[in-house]
C-alpha positions as CSV (number, residue, x, y, z in Angstrom):
1,X,32.7,-1.8,61.3
2,X,32.6,-1.3,57.5
3,X,34.9,-4.3,57.1
4,X,32.7,-6.4,59.3
5,X,29.6,-5.6,57.3
6,X,31.4,-6.4,54.0
7,X,32.5,-9.8,55.4
8,X,29.0,-10.5,56.7
9,X,27.4,-9.6,53.3
10,X,30.0,-11.8,51.6
11,X,29.0,-14.8,53.8
12,X,25.3,-14.1,53.2
13,X,25.8,-13.9,49.5
14,X,27.9,-17.1,49.3
15,X,25.4,-18.9,51.4
16,X,22.5,-17.8,49.2
17,X,24.2,-19.3,46.1
18,X,26.3,-22.3,47.4
19,X,25.7,-22.9,51.1
20,X,28.7,-25.0,51.9
21,X,31.1,-22.3,50.4
22,X,29.4,-19.7,52.6
23,X,29.9,-21.8,55.6
24,X,33.6,-22.3,54.8
25,X,34.0,-18.6,54.1
26,X,32.5,-17.7,57.4
27,X,34.8,-20.2,59.2
28,X,37.8,-18.8,57.2
29,X,37.0,-15.2,58.1
30,X,37.0,-16.1,61.8
31,X,33.4,-15.6,62.7
32,X,32.1,-17.0,65.9
33,X,29.5,-19.8,66.3
34,X,26.5,-17.6,66.7
35,X,27.6,-15.3,63.8
36,X,28.2,-18.4,61.5
37,X,24.8,-19.8,62.5
38,X,22.9,-16.6,61.8
39,X,24.8,-15.5,58.7
40,X,24.8,-18.9,57.0
41,X,21.3,-20.0,57.8
42,X,20.0,-16.5,57.1
43,X,21.9,-16.3,53.8
44,X,20.7,-19.8,52.8
45,X,17.1,-18.9,53.6
46,X,17.5,-15.5,51.7
47,X,18.5,-17.5,48.7
48,X,15.6,-20.0,49.1
49,X,13.1,-17.1,49.4
50,X,14.5,-15.3,46.4
51,X,14.4,-18.3,44.1
52,X,11.0,-19.5,45.5
53,X,9.2,-16.2,44.9
54,X,11.2,-14.4,42.3
55,X,12.1,-17.2,39.9
56,X,9.4,-16.5,37.4
57,X,10.5,-12.8,37.2
58,X,14.2,-13.8,37.0
59,X,13.4,-16.1,34.0
60,X,11.3,-13.5,32.3
61,X,14.0,-10.8,32.5
62,X,16.7,-13.3,31.5
63,X,14.7,-14.4,28.4
64,X,14.3,-10.8,27.4
65,X,18.1,-10.4,27.0
66,X,19.2,-14.0,26.2
67,X,17.2,-15.9,23.6
68,X,16.4,-19.6,24.1
69,X,19.0,-21.8,22.3
70,X,17.9,-25.2,21.0
71,X,20.1,-28.0,22.4
72,X,20.9,-30.9,20.1
73,X,22.8,-32.9,22.8
74,X,21.2,-34.6,25.7
75,X,22.2,-34.3,29.3
76,X,25.4,-36.0,30.2
77,X,24.6,-38.8,32.6
78,X,27.2,-39.6,35.2
79,X,27.3,-41.8,38.3
80,X,26.9,-38.7,40.5
81,X,23.9,-37.5,38.5
82,X,22.3,-40.9,38.7
83,X,22.9,-41.0,42.5
84,X,21.4,-37.5,43.0
85,X,18.3,-38.5,40.9
86,X,17.9,-41.7,42.9
87,X,18.0,-39.8,46.2
88,X,15.5,-37.2,44.9
89,X,13.1,-39.9,43.6
90,X,13.3,-42.0,46.7
91,X,13.2,-39.3,49.5
92,X,11.5,-36.4,47.6
93,X,11.7,-33.2,49.5
94,X,13.6,-34.8,52.4
95,X,16.4,-35.8,49.9
96,X,16.5,-32.4,48.2
97,X,16.7,-30.6,51.5
98,X,19.5,-33.0,52.7
99,X,21.6,-32.6,49.5
100,X,21.0,-28.8,48.9
101,X,23.5,-27.4,51.5
102,X,26.4,-29.8,50.5
103,X,26.0,-30.9,46.9
104,X,23.3,-28.9,45.2
105,X,23.4,-25.2,45.0
106,X,20.6,-23.2,46.8
107,X,19.0,-22.1,43.5
108,X,19.1,-25.7,42.0
109,X,17.8,-27.3,45.2
110,X,15.0,-24.7,45.5
111,X,13.9,-25.1,41.9
112,X,13.9,-28.9,42.2
113,X,11.9,-28.6,45.4
114,X,9.4,-26.3,43.6
115,X,9.0,-28.9,40.8
116,X,7.9,-31.6,43.2
117,X,6.3,-29.7,46.1
118,X,3.8,-26.8,45.6
119,X,3.6,-25.9,49.3
120,X,6.2,-23.1,49.7
121,X,6.0,-23.0,53.4
122,X,6.9,-26.7,53.5
123,X,9.9,-26.1,51.2
124,X,11.1,-23.2,53.5
125,X,10.7,-25.4,56.6
126,X,12.7,-28.3,55.1
127,X,15.5,-26.0,53.8
128,X,15.7,-24.2,57.1
129,X,16.1,-27.5,59.0
130,X,18.7,-28.7,56.5
131,X,20.7,-25.5,56.7
132,X,20.5,-25.5,60.5
133,X,21.5,-29.2,60.8
134,X,24.4,-29.0,58.4
135,X,25.8,-25.9,60.0
136,X,25.6,-27.5,63.5
137,X,27.1,-30.7,62.3
138,X,30.0,-29.1,60.4
139,X,30.7,-26.5,63.1
140,X,30.4,-29.2,65.7
141,X,33.2,-31.2,63.9
142,X,35.4,-28.1,64.1
143,X,34.5,-27.3,67.7
144,X,34.7,-30.8,69.2
145,X,37.6,-32.2,67.2
146,X,39.4,-29.0,66.0
147,X,39.1,-30.2,62.4
148,X,38.9,-27.2,60.1
149,X,36.9,-28.6,57.2
150,X,37.2,-25.3,55.3
151,X,41.0,-25.9,55.0
152,X,40.4,-29.1,53.0
153,X,38.9,-26.9,50.3
154,X,41.6,-24.2,50.2
155,X,40.8,-22.0,53.2
156,X,43.5,-20.2,55.1
């Protein structure tokens, strides 16, 4: 039982930070469909809520210990970053919610969503639907075709 709880907390923590890695971790640990669905979507939403409501406090505490450094260099612009910005500008919250589980991390996706949308309930709804949809799609690929996507990224 203790090992199960530790595995579940690992999946929740991974999903709260980088959703796709949490999903692959859950698949690699051998969780069933319902467990994967609950742990991943729950972990992703836990991350959204933490960053949605506690971000100001996190920044305040961080700034207390780490002073602000002035950057002389600009951001590095790549094809991928241009593509992400184009999606965000064109599709707004829909695009952010779509990209967060796969490409963006949960904290980054949530912070970008906060920057363009002030309605926190709307952000939570969009992120929930995105987490649920991506979990169903990726697990569906595994269940229907036997393709273990987690193995592509170094899973057992």
